[in-house]
C-alpha positions as CSV (number, residue, x, y, z in Angstrom):
1,M,262.3,-53.4,-128.6
2,F,262.9,-57.0,-127.5
3,P,265.8,-57.7,-125.1
4,S,269.2,-57.2,-126.7
5,D,270.5,-60.5,-125.3
6,V,268.0,-62.6,-127.3
7,E,269.7,-64.1,-130.3
8,L,267.0,-63.7,-133.0
9,V,267.2,-64.7,-136.6
10,A,266.3,-62.0,-139.1
11,L,264.2,-62.9,-142.1
12,E,263.2,-60.6,-145.0
13,V,259.6,-61.2,-146.1
14,S,257.5,-59.5,-148.8
15,V,253.8,-59.5,-148.3
16,V,251.6,-58.2,-151.2
17,D,247.9,-58.2,-152.1
18,E,246.6,-59.7,-155.3
19,N,247.6,-56.6,-157.2
20,G,251.2,-56.6,-156.0
21,R,250.8,-53.8,-153.5
22,P,252.8,-54.2,-150.2
23,V,250.6,-54.7,-147.1
24,R,252.0,-52.3,-144.4
25,D,250.0,-52.9,-141.2
26,L,251.0,-56.4,-140.2
27,Q,252.0,-57.3,-136.6
28,P,254.2,-60.1,-135.3
29,Q,251.2,-62.2,-134.5
30,D,250.1,-62.1,-138.1
31,F,253.1,-64.2,-139.2
32,E,253.6,-67.9,-138.7
33,V,257.2,-69.1,-139.1
34,R,258.1,-72.8,-139.3
35,I,261.4,-74.5,-139.4
36,G,261.2,-78.1,-140.5
37,R,257.4,-77.8,-140.2
38,K,257.5,-76.8,-136.5
39,P,256.5,-73.3,-135.4
40,R,258.9,-70.7,-134.1
41,K,258.1,-67.6,-132.0
42,V,257.9,-64.4,-134.1
43,V,259.1,-61.5,-131.9
44,S,259.2,-58.6,-134.2
45,A,257.8,-57.5,-137.6
46,E,258.9,-54.1,-139.0
47,F,257.8,-52.8,-142.4
48,V,260.7,-51.2,-144.3
49,S,259.6,-48.8,-147.0
50,H,261.6,-48.4,-150.2
51,S,259.5,-45.8,-152.0
52,G,262.4,-43.7,-153.0
53,E,260.6,-40.6,-151.8
54,V,262.2,-37.9,-149.8
55,P,261.6,-38.6,-146.1
56,E,260.0,-35.9,-143.9
57,Q,262.6,-33.3,-143.1
58,K,263.1,-31.7,-139.7
59,P,263.0,-27.9,-139.8
60,G,266.3,-26.0,-139.8
61,P,269.7,-26.8,-141.1
62,P,271.3,-30.2,-140.5
63,P,273.3,-30.5,-137.3
64,T,277.1,-30.1,-137.4
65,H,278.1,-31.6,-134.0
66,Y,277.0,-35.1,-135.1
67,S,276.3,-37.0,-138.3
68,S,273.3,-39.1,-139.0
69,N,271.7,-41.1,-141.8
70,E,268.2,-40.0,-140.8
71,R,267.8,-37.4,-143.5
72,L,269.1,-39.6,-146.3
73,L,266.9,-40.9,-149.2
74,E,266.1,-44.6,-149.0
75,G,268.0,-45.7,-152.1
76,R,267.8,-49.1,-153.7
77,L,270.1,-51.0,-156.1
78,I,268.1,-52.2,-159.1
79,L,269.8,-54.3,-161.7
80,L,268.1,-54.8,-165.0
81,S,269.5,-57.8,-166.7
82,V,268.6,-58.8,-170.3
83,D,269.7,-62.3,-171.4
84,E,270.1,-61.6,-175.1
85,A,271.4,-65.1,-175.7
86,N,268.1,-66.6,-174.3
87,I,265.8,-64.4,-176.3
88,S,265.0,-65.4,-179.9
89,S,267.0,-63.5,-182.5
90,G,265.4,-60.2,-183.3
91,D,262.7,-60.7,-180.7
92,G,262.1,-59.1,-177.2
93,A,262.5,-55.5,-178.1
94,H,259.0,-54.6,-176.9
95,A,259.7,-56.3,-173.5
96,V,263.0,-54.4,-173.1
97,R,261.3,-51.1,-173.9
98,A,258.7,-51.9,-171.3
99,A,261.3,-51.6,-168.6
100,E,260.6,-47.9,-168.9
101,K,257.5,-48.6,-166.7
102,L,259.9,-49.6,-163.9
103,L,262.3,-46.7,-164.5
104,Q,259.3,-44.3,-164.2
105,R,258.7,-45.5,-160.7
106,V,262.2,-45.5,-159.2
107,G,263.2,-42.7,-156.8
108,P,266.0,-40.1,-157.2
109,A,268.2,-42.0,-154.8
110,D,267.7,-45.4,-156.4
111,R,270.8,-46.6,-158.4
112,V,269.9,-48.6,-161.5
113,G,272.4,-50.7,-163.4
114,L,272.1,-52.6,-166.7
115,L,273.7,-56.0,-167.5
116,T,273.4,-57.8,-170.8
117,M,274.1,-61.5,-170.9
118,P,276.4,-62.9,-172.0
119,G,277.7,-59.4,-172.6
120,P,279.9,-57.5,-172.5
121,L,277.9,-54.6,-174.0
122,P,275.7,-52.6,-173.6
123,R,276.2,-52.2,-169.9
124,E,275.8,-49.5,-167.3
125,D,277.2,-49.5,-163.8
126,F,274.8,-48.5,-161.0
127,T,273.9,-44.9,-161.4
128,T,271.2,-42.4,-160.3
129,D,271.3,-41.0,-163.9
130,H,268.5,-43.2,-165.1
131,Q,268.5,-41.7,-168.6
132,K,271.8,-43.5,-169.3
133,V,270.0,-46.8,-168.6
134,R,267.1,-45.8,-170.9
135,D,269.5,-45.0,-173.7
136,A,271.4,-48.3,-173.3
137,L,268.1,-50.3,-173.4
138,Q,267.5,-49.0,-176.9
139,R,270.4,-51.0,-178.2
140,I,269.3,-54.4,-177.0
141,S,267.5,-57.2,-178.9
142,G,267.5,-61.0,-178.8
143,K,270.3,-63.0,-180.3
144,G,269.4,-66.6,-179.4
145,R,268.5,-69.6,-181.6
146,F,266.8,-72.6,-180.0
147,Q,265.6,-74.9,-182.9
148,G,267.1,-76.3,-186.0
149,E,265.4,-76.4,-189.4
150,R,263.5,-79.6,-188.6
151,V,264.4,-80.5,-185.0
152,S,262.8,-78.7,-182.1
153,L,264.7,-77.9,-178.9
154,T,262.7,-80.5,-176.9
155,E,263.4,-83.2,-179.4
156,A,267.1,-82.3,-179.5
157,V,267.5,-82.5,-175.8
158,S,265.5,-85.8,-175.6
159,F,267.6,-87.3,-178.4
160,A,271.0,-86.2,-176.9
161,L,270.2,-87.6,-173.5
162,G,268.5,-90.8,-174.8
163,E,265.3,-90.1,-173.0
164,D,262.6,-91.1,-175.5
165,P,263.8,-93.4,-178.4
166,L,260.2,-93.9,-179.5
167,R,259.6,-90.2,-179.9
168,W,262.7,-89.9,-182.1
169,R,261.6,-92.8,-184.3
170,D,258.3,-91.0,-184.8
171,L,260.1,-87.8,-185.8
172,V,262.3,-89.7,-188.3
173,T,259.3,-91.5,-189.8
174,R,257.4,-88.1,-190.2
175,L,260.3,-86.2,-191.8
176,C,262.2,-88.9,-193.8
177,R,261.1,-90.6,-197.0
178,P,261.3,-94.4,-196.9
179,G,264.7,-95.6,-198.1
180,D,266.4,-92.2,-197.6
181,M,269.4,-93.4,-195.5
182,S,271.0,-90.0,-195.2
183,C,267.9,-88.3,-193.7
184,P,268.1,-89.9,-190.2
185,E,271.8,-89.1,-190.0
186,Q,271.2,-85.5,-191.0
187,L,268.4,-85.2,-188.3
188,E,270.8,-86.7,-185.7
189,A,273.5,-84.3,-186.6
190,E,271.1,-81.4,-186.4
191,A,269.8,-82.6,-183.0
192,R,273.4,-82.8,-181.7
193,H,274.2,-79.3,-183.0
194,V,271.0,-77.8,-181.5
195,F,271.8,-79.5,-178.2
196,S,275.5,-78.4,-178.2
197,E,274.6,-74.8,-178.9
198,Y,271.9,-74.8,-176.3
199,Q,274.3,-76.3,-173.8
200,A,277.1,-73.7,-174.4
201,Q,274.6,-70.9,-174.3
202,S,273.1,-72.1,-171.1
203,A,276.5,-72.5,-169.5
204,R,277.4,-68.9,-170.3
205,S,274.1,-67.5,-168.9
206,L,274.4,-69.6,-165.7
207,Q,278.0,-68.4,-165.2
208,V,277.1,-64.8,-165.6
209,L,274.0,-65.1,-163.3
210,R,276.0,-66.9,-160.6
211,A,278.9,-64.3,-160.8
212,T,276.3,-61.5,-160.6
213,F,274.7,-62.9,-157.4
214,Q,278.2,-63.4,-155.9
215,A,279.1,-59.8,-156.6
216,L,275.8,-58.5,-155.1
217,A,276.4,-60.6,-151.9
218,G,279.2,-58.1,-151.0
219,V,276.9,-55.1,-151.4
220,E,274.7,-53.9,-148.5
221,G,271.3,-52.4,-148.9
222,Q,268.0,-53.3,-150.6
223,K,268.9,-55.1,-153.9
224,V,266.5,-56.0,-156.7
225,M,267.4,-57.9,-159.9
226,V,265.0,-58.1,-162.8
227,L,265.9,-60.6,-165.5
228,V,264.3,-60.2,-169.0
229,T,264.5,-63.5,-170.9
230,Q,262.6,-66.3,-172.6
231,G,264.1,-68.9,-170.3
232,L,267.2,-70.4,-168.7
233,G,268.7,-73.4,-170.2
234,L,269.4,-76.5,-168.1
235,P,270.3,-79.2,-170.6
236,G,271.4,-81.6,-167.9
237,A,267.9,-81.7,-166.5
238,G,266.5,-83.2,-169.6
239,T,263.0,-82.7,-170.8
240,R,261.5,-83.9,-167.5
241,G,263.0,-81.1,-165.5
242,G,264.3,-81.4,-162.0
243,S,266.7,-79.6,-159.7
244,T,270.2,-80.0,-161.1
245,P,273.4,-79.2,-159.0
246,E,273.9,-76.1,-161.3
247,L,270.4,-74.9,-160.4
248,Q,270.9,-75.5,-156.7
249,Q,274.2,-73.6,-156.7
250,L,272.5,-70.7,-158.5
251,A,269.6,-70.6,-156.1
252,S,272.1,-70.7,-153.2
253,A,274.0,-67.8,-154.6
254,A,270.8,-65.8,-155.0
255,R,269.8,-66.4,-151.4
256,A,273.3,-65.4,-150.2
257,A,273.1,-62.2,-152.1
258,R,269.9,-61.2,-150.3
259,V,268.5,-60.0,-153.6
260,S,264.8,-60.0,-154.7
261,F,264.9,-61.7,-158.0
262,F,262.1,-61.1,-160.5
263,V,261.8,-62.5,-164.0
264,V,259.9,-60.9,-166.9
265,L,259.3,-63.9,-169.1
266,I,258.9,-63.1,-172.8
267,D,256.6,-65.4,-174.8
268,P,258.5,-66.5,-177.9
269,P,256.8,-66.4,-181.3
270,L,254.9,-69.6,-182.2
271,V,256.3,-69.6,-185.7
272,S,259.9,-70.6,-186.2
273,A,261.7,-68.3,-188.6
274,S,264.2,-71.0,-189.6
275,S,262.0,-74.1,-189.9
276,N,259.9,-73.4,-193.0
277,G,256.9,-74.7,-191.2
278,Q,258.5,-78.1,-190.3
279,I,258.4,-77.3,-186.6
280,T,254.8,-77.0,-185.5
281,A,253.3,-74.5,-183.0
282,Q,252.7,-77.3,-180.6
283,Q,256.4,-78.2,-180.6
284,L,257.3,-74.5,-180.0
285,I,255.0,-74.5,-177.0
286,E,256.9,-77.5,-175.7
287,D,260.2,-75.7,-176.2
288,R,258.9,-72.6,-174.4
289,D,257.9,-74.6,-171.4
290,L,261.2,-76.5,-171.3
291,H,263.2,-73.3,-171.6
292,A,261.4,-71.5,-168.8
293,R,261.1,-74.3,-166.3
294,A,264.2,-73.5,-164.2
295,L,263.3,-69.8,-163.6
296,D,260.5,-70.5,-161.1
297,Y,262.9,-72.5,-158.9
298,V,265.4,-69.6,-158.7
299,A,262.9,-66.8,-158.3
300,D,261.1,-68.8,-155.5
301,A,264.4,-69.2,-153.7
302,A,265.2,-65.5,-153.9
303,R,262.0,-63.8,-152.7
304,G,260.7,-63.1,-156.2
305,T,258.5,-64.5,-158.9
306,V,258.3,-65.2,-162.6
307,L,255.9,-62.8,-164.3
308,R,254.3,-63.9,-167.5
309,G,252.0,-62.0,-169.9
310,A,252.3,-58.4,-171.0
311,P,255.8,-57.0,-170.1
312,E,254.3,-53.6,-169.4
313,S,252.1,-55.0,-166.7
314,A,255.0,-57.1,-165.3
315,F,257.3,-54.1,-164.8
316,E,254.5,-52.1,-163.2
317,R,253.8,-55.0,-160.8
318,I,257.5,-55.2,-159.9
319,A,257.6,-51.5,-159.2
320,R,254.8,-52.0,-156.7
321,E,256.2,-55.1,-155.1
322,I,259.7,-53.7,-154.4
323,S,258.4,-50.6,-152.7
324,G,258.6,-52.3,-149.3
325,H,259.2,-55.5,-147.3
326,Y,259.0,-56.8,-143.7
327,Q,262.0,-57.6,-141.6
328,I,260.8,-60.1,-139.0
329,G,262.8,-61.6,-136.1
330,F,262.0,-65.0,-134.7
331,E,263.5,-67.1,-131.9
332,P,265.1,-70.4,-133.1
333,E,265.3,-73.4,-131.0
334,E,268.7,-74.6,-129.7
335,R,268.8,-77.5,-132.1
336,D,268.3,-75.0,-135.0
337,R,271.6,-73.3,-134.1
338,D,273.9,-75.6,-136.0
339,G,275.4,-73.1,-138.5
340,K,273.5,-74.7,-141.4
341,D,270.7,-73.7,-143.8
342,H,267.2,-74.6,-142.7
343,E,264.1,-74.8,-144.8
344,V,261.8,-72.0,-143.7
345,Q,258.1,-71.6,-144.3
346,V,256.2,-68.3,-143.6
347,K,252.4,-68.1,-143.6
348,L,250.0,-65.4,-142.7
349,R,247.0,-65.5,-140.6
350,R,245.3,-63.0,-142.9
351,P,243.7,-64.5,-146.1
352,K,244.2,-63.5,-149.7
353,L,247.8,-62.2,-149.3
354,L,250.9,-63.4,-151.1
355,V,254.1,-64.1,-149.1
356,R,257.5,-64.1,-150.7
357,V,260.4,-65.4,-148.7
358,G,263.7,-67.3,-149.5
359,R,263.3,-71.0,-149.3
360,D,266.1,-71.5,-146.8
361,V,267.5,-69.5,-143.9
362,A,271.0,-69.7,-142.4
363,I,271.0,-69.9,-138.6
364,P,274.4,-69.4,-137.0
365,K,275.6,-71.3,-134.0
366,A,274.9,-69.7,-130.6
367,G,277.3,-66.9,-129.8
368,V,279.0,-67.0,-133.2
369,V,279.2,-63.5,-134.8
370,P,281.6,-63.8,-137.7
371,D,278.8,-63.1,-140.2
372,E,278.0,-59.9,-138.3
373,R,281.6,-58.8,-138.3
374,A,281.8,-59.4,-142.1
375,Q,278.6,-57.5,-142.6
376,L,280.0,-54.5,-140.7
377,V,283.2,-54.6,-142.6
378,A,281.3,-54.6,-145.9
379,L,279.3,-51.6,-144.7
380,L,282.4,-49.7,-143.9
381,R,283.8,-50.4,-147.3
382,S,280.6,-49.4,-149.2
383,A,280.4,-46.1,-150.9
384,Q,276.7,-46.0,-150.2
385,M,275.3,-45.4,-146.7
386,A,272.8,-47.8,-145.2
387,T,269.7,-46.3,-143.7
388,E,267.7,-49.2,-142.4
389,L,269.0,-48.6,-138.9
390,Q,269.1,-44.9,-138.0
391,L,272.3,-43.7,-136.4
392,R,273.8,-40.6,-134.8
393,T,277.6,-40.6,-134.5
394,A,279.7,-37.9,-132.9
395,T,283.4,-37.4,-132.1
396,W,285.4,-35.4,-129.5
397,M,289.1,-34.6,-129.6
398,L,291.2,-35.2,-126.5
399,K,294.9,-35.5,-125.9
400,D,296.7,-38.8,-125.3
401,M,299.2,-37.8,-122.6
402,A,301.3,-40.9,-123.0
403,T,302.0,-40.4,-126.7
404,G,301.3,-36.8,-127.3
405,K,298.9,-37.8,-130.1
406,L,295.2,-37.1,-130.2
407,R,292.4,-39.4,-129.0
408,V,289.3,-39.3,-131.3
409,F,286.6,-40.3,-128.8
410,V,283.5,-41.7,-130.6
411,E,279.9,-42.4,-129.5
412,T,277.1,-43.8,-131.6
413,E,273.4,-44.0,-130.6
414,T,270.3,-45.6,-132.3
415,A,266.6,-44.9,-131.6
416,S,266.7,-47.7,-129.1
417,G,269.8,-46.7,-127.2
418,R,273.6,-46.5,-127.2
419,A,276.0,-48.8,-128.9
420,P,277.2,-51.4,-128.2
421,A,274.2,-52.3,-125.9
422,A,271.7,-51.4,-128.6
423,A,273.8,-52.4,-131.6
424,S,277.2,-53.8,-132.6
425,V,279.2,-51.0,-134.1
426,A,282.4,-50.8,-136.2
427,Y,284.6,-47.8,-136.9
428,L,287.0,-47.0,-139.7
429,L,289.0,-43.7,-139.5
430,L,290.4,-42.6,-142.9
431,D,293.2,-40.0,-143.3
432,D,293.2,-37.2,-145.8
433,K,294.6,-39.6,-148.5
434,G,291.8,-42.1,-147.9
435,K,294.0,-44.6,-146.1
436,P,292.9,-46.4,-142.9
437,A,294.3,-44.7,-139.8
438,A,292.5,-46.6,-137.1
439,T,289.7,-49.2,-136.6
440,A,287.6,-50.5,-133.8
441,L,284.7,-52.9,-133.2
442,L,282.3,-52.9,-130.3
443,S,280.0,-55.9,-130.1
444,R,276.7,-56.6,-128.4
445,T,278.2,-59.9,-127.1
446,P,278.6,-60.0,-123.3
447,A,282.4,-60.6,-123.5
448,A,283.1,-57.6,-125.7
449,A,280.6,-55.4,-123.8
450,T,282.4,-56.0,-120.6
451,A,285.7,-54.9,-122.1
452,A,284.3,-51.8,-123.8
453,A,280.9,-50.9,-122.5
454,G,280.9,-47.4,-123.8
455,G,282.5,-45.3,-126.6
456,V,285.8,-45.9,-128.2
457,S,289.0,-43.9,-128.5
458,L,291.1,-44.0,-131.7
459,T,294.6,-42.6,-131.2
460,V,296.1,-40.8,-134.2
461,P,298.5,-38.0,-135.1
462,P,296.9,-34.5,-135.6
463,G,295.4,-34.2,-139.1
464,Q,292.2,-34.3,-141.2
465,Y,290.2,-37.5,-140.9
466,V,286.8,-38.9,-141.9
467,L,285.1,-41.4,-139.7
468,R,283.0,-44.2,-141.1
469,A,280.6,-45.9,-138.6
470,A,278.5,-49.0,-139.3
471,A,276.1,-50.7,-136.9
472,R,273.9,-53.8,-136.8
473,D,271.2,-54.3,-134.1
474,A,269.6,-57.4,-132.7
475,R,266.9,-57.4,-135.4
476,G,269.5,-57.5,-138.1
477,R,268.9,-54.0,-139.3
478,V,272.0,-52.2,-140.5
479,G,273.0,-48.5,-140.8
480,S,276.1,-46.5,-141.6
481,V,277.2,-42.9,-141.5
482,F,280.2,-40.8,-142.5
483,H,281.4,-38.1,-140.1
484,P,284.2,-35.5,-140.6
485,A,286.7,-35.8,-137.7
486,P,289.5,-33.1,-137.8
487,A,292.0,-34.1,-135.1
488,V,293.1,-30.7,-133.9
489,L,293.0,-28.9,-130.5
490,Q,292.7,-25.2,-129.8
491,S,296.0,-23.8,-128.4
492,V,297.2,-20.5,-127.1
493,E,300.3,-19.6,-125.0
494,G,301.2,-23.2,-124.6
495,V,297.7,-24.2,-123.3
496,E,295.6,-26.6,-125.3
497,L,291.9,-27.3,-124.9
498,S,289.9,-30.4,-125.7
499,D,286.4,-30.4,-127.2
500,L,283.5,-29.9,-124.8
501,L,281.8,-33.2,-123.9
502,L,278.1,-33.1,-122.9
503,G,276.1,-36.1,-121.8
504,P,273.5,-37.3,-119.3
505,A,274.7,-36.9,-115.7
506,P,275.8,-40.4,-114.6
507,E,274.2,-42.2,-111.7
508,Q,276.3,-43.1,-108.7
509,G,279.1,-45.5,-109.5
510,Q,278.7,-45.2,-113.3
511,S,281.0,-43.5,-115.7
512,F,280.2,-40.4,-117.7
513,R,279.4,-40.8,-121.4
514,P,279.0,-37.9,-123.8
515,A,276.0,-38.0,-126.1
516,P,275.9,-37.2,-129.9
517,D,272.8,-35.1,-129.5
518,P,272.5,-34.2,-125.8
519,T,268.9,-33.6,-124.7
520,L,267.2,-32.7,-121.4
521,S,263.7,-34.3,-121.4
522,A,262.5,-33.9,-117.8
523,P,262.9,-31.1,-115.2
524,A,264.8,-33.3,-112.9
525,E,267.4,-34.3,-115.5
526,S,270.9,-32.8,-115.8
527,L,273.7,-32.7,-118.3
528,G,277.3,-33.2,-117.3
529,A,279.9,-31.0,-119.0
530,H,283.5,-32.2,-119.3
531,L,286.5,-30.3,-120.5
532,E,290.2,-31.0,-120.5
533,L,293.1,-28.6,-120.4
534,Y,296.7,-29.4,-121.3
535,A,300.1,-27.8,-121.0
536,N,303.7,-28.9,-121.0
537,E,304.3,-27.2,-117.6
538,A,301.8,-27.8,-114.8
539,A,302.3,-24.3,-113.5
540,Q,300.7,-22.9,-116.6
541,L,297.4,-24.6,-115.7
542,D,297.3,-23.6,-112.0
543,P,295.9,-20.1,-112.5
544,L,293.3,-21.0,-115.1
545,V,289.5,-20.7,-114.4
546,V,286.7,-22.2,-116.5
547,W,283.2,-20.6,-116.7
548,L,280.3,-22.2,-118.6
549,D,277.6,-20.1,-120.2
550,V,274.3,-21.6,-121.2
551,V,273.2,-19.6,-124.2
552,R,269.8,-19.6,-126.0
553,A,270.5,-20.5,-129.6
554,D,267.6,-18.4,-131.0
555,S,268.5,-15.1,-129.3
556,A,272.2,-15.6,-128.2
557,T,271.2,-14.4,-124.7
558,V,272.9,-16.0,-121.7
559,A,270.4,-18.0,-119.7
560,R,272.8,-19.2,-117.0
561,T,276.5,-19.0,-116.1
562,L,278.2,-21.7,-114.1
563,R,281.7,-22.0,-112.7
564,A,283.3,-25.3,-113.5
565,Q,285.3,-27.3,-111.0
566,V,288.8,-27.7,-112.2
567,G,290.6,-30.7,-110.8
568,A,294.1,-32.2,-111.0
569,T,294.8,-35.6,-112.6
570,P,297.7,-38.1,-112.2
571,Q,299.2,-36.4,-115.3
572,P,300.8,-33.1,-114.2
573,G,300.1,-31.4,-117.5
574,R,296.4,-32.2,-117.6
575,R,293.4,-30.7,-115.7
576,V,289.7,-31.7,-115.9
577,A,286.9,-29.0,-115.7
578,Q,283.4,-30.3,-114.9
579,A,280.0,-28.6,-114.4
580,M,276.4,-29.7,-114.2
581,I,273.6,-28.1,-116.4
582,R,270.2,-28.7,-114.7
583,A,267.0,-28.7,-116.7
584,A,265.0,-27.0,-114.0
585,G,264.3,-23.4,-115.0
586,L,265.3,-23.8,-118.7
587,P,262.4,-23.4,-121.2
588,A,262.2,-25.8,-124.1
589,G,264.4,-25.0,-127.0
590,D,267.9,-25.1,-128.5
591,Y,270.9,-24.1,-126.5
592,V,274.7,-23.8,-126.7
593,A,277.0,-24.6,-123.8
594,R,280.0,-22.4,-124.1
595,A,283.1,-23.1,-121.9
596,K,285.5,-20.2,-121.6
597,V,289.0,-20.5,-120.1
598,F,290.3,-17.4,-118.2
599,N,293.7,-16.5,-116.9
600,G,292.8,-13.8,-114.4
601,E,290.5,-11.4,-116.2
602,R,291.8,-12.4,-119.7
603,E,289.9,-15.0,-121.8
604,L,292.3,-17.4,-123.4
605,L,290.2,-20.0,-125.1
606,A,286.5,-20.9,-125.6
607,V,284.8,-24.1,-126.9
608,S,281.1,-24.9,-127.3
609,R,278.6,-27.7,-127.9
610,P,274.9,-27.5,-128.7
611,F,272.2,-29.3,-126.7
612,R,268.4,-29.3,-126.5
613,V,265.7,-29.0,-123.8
614,A,262.7,-31.0,-125.0
615,P,259.1,-29.7,-124.6
616,R,257.6,-31.0,-121.4
């Protein structure tokens, strides 16, 4: 793990072989990143798998004392979009049916949606019920018309934009008899009509595509969009092509959505059903090339490609390509940190591999984290948990003596350490009606870390709550988790008991922090145990004694019994009991620390927390 104070730029890169299979063993030194043709240092390169397969499960039931996204399936969002308006009328059914090749390769956690353009039906929202998408695909076929009876699409665009008068005169000479004054006027009217329909049809498709990318931008996770079409009209570009403002806006929206955009391009028939042979096969080839020209630009900008040829092979290749990608982190130069988009180039030092990466990358100004905050908020709002960054989140209930409410104390850890040092983390606590009860944000930035270097407390009335946690580390990986957090304390005879907090014994001068999954890994290590007792009258707490049993989880036998030290606090109605569990003498295995509160010989209350002793 690179130092957490290095502000890296995250970049998603797909690397596949000539058959579209992801290459999984690349290292940072295999990548070459350039901004404005000048190299930047690549610090990390991590392959992220999206196979949809069930990850290897740890033995035993899932833990109850913390929540994690480690056992979740790696689900993707896959949007199949069929542009009926840009597929010749009655054509394209075979290509749409070929999407079954992709549906056969998705995993059980992958959510697939269907969008028809310009719509509105048939349509399916993202679902894991892939059969619903299969059924809807059966109702789709092309509805577009791109030529007149005598004027091809290319000739109509050329005439409407005044690009090639000589070509138009040749067309009139070929189709009109000498002296027929109405024929040229009819051809001109037909050309205007073809161009006008094409223009309106193109505007609708561009609008739907742009709106789709904008909607996907607010959704976290791996996103794939597959467009089935014969082309994407850009009348304003003319017959010579070029990057129009509409095309640039569409490509920008695709990049902002962080979506892999693939196009299955259908070859239109080389015989026009409406022209009675007056439009030749060569003219239809011209129309096909004109119609498809814009798609390469958009796909190239959005880490995808345009696939021509047999649709079955295209969908099979897409299924292979989207099964994994790299997330690389590189160090920008200070002059790169201007908050603007920069053209990025990624090359490999290994031959014969294909690299797919967005054309531009946004590099925020130094120290600016609004994008990170927005991303965490989007994660908290999402109904789908993110699993790219593995998290463990736990809560403990304590009493807030100033208000009489409860403090929900929260800690989150990643594989590389605790938040916020290892990752920025945001919390949203929802009540039993699903309404926000409390929020918090801990950032990796030095200023925020100074103010809140450890966990966070959310003060709420007693009740049933669900905690949502979302985190983002320095590599740009994100993760989220949901955790039940009932805000209640055990109580008997006017005495209340907090949860039992276990965590690594702090070093001299450092504060104690409980751990979501406390573990002793070395014989010299110790766990600190912390428990709080509350009462309205301090005299009720004076006679209480706390004993801590260390119990083997597999046999329920007591391995060790410790007497906790009970100390007074500035609040008269609060006592703190603490003990130290040393690893020495404890065999590897699962344990339960059980704290019991006694009044004389009578046990009043008990609370427990699991921990582990790792094999040594």
